[in-house]
N, C-alpha and C positions, 0 to 999 in steps of 0.2 A: 177770767182770762186763762188761768192754768188749765181748766178743763178743755178750752178750745185748743190750746197748744198740745195737750195730750192727744186730743182727737186727731189733729193734723199729723202728729207723729205716728199714730196708729195707722191712719190712711196711707201715709208714706211707706210704712213697713209693708202694708198689704200690697201696695203698688209694686214694691221691689220683689215681693214673693211671687206675685202674679207674673211679673216679667221673667223671673227665673223659670217658673213652671212653663210659660209659653215658649221660651227659648229651648227648654229641654224637649218639649213636645215637637217643636219644629225640627230640632236636630234628629229626633227619633224618626220622624216622618221622612226626612231626607235620606237617612240611612236605610230605611225600608224601601226607598225608591218611589215614594208617593210624590 
């Protein structure tokens, strides 16, 4: 069970990182006028 919890935590962290990257790219695109 500990491995499953660790995997879920890692996936959660990856999801947060992807969301941050996506929002940064979106903000850059808006600023560039896309």
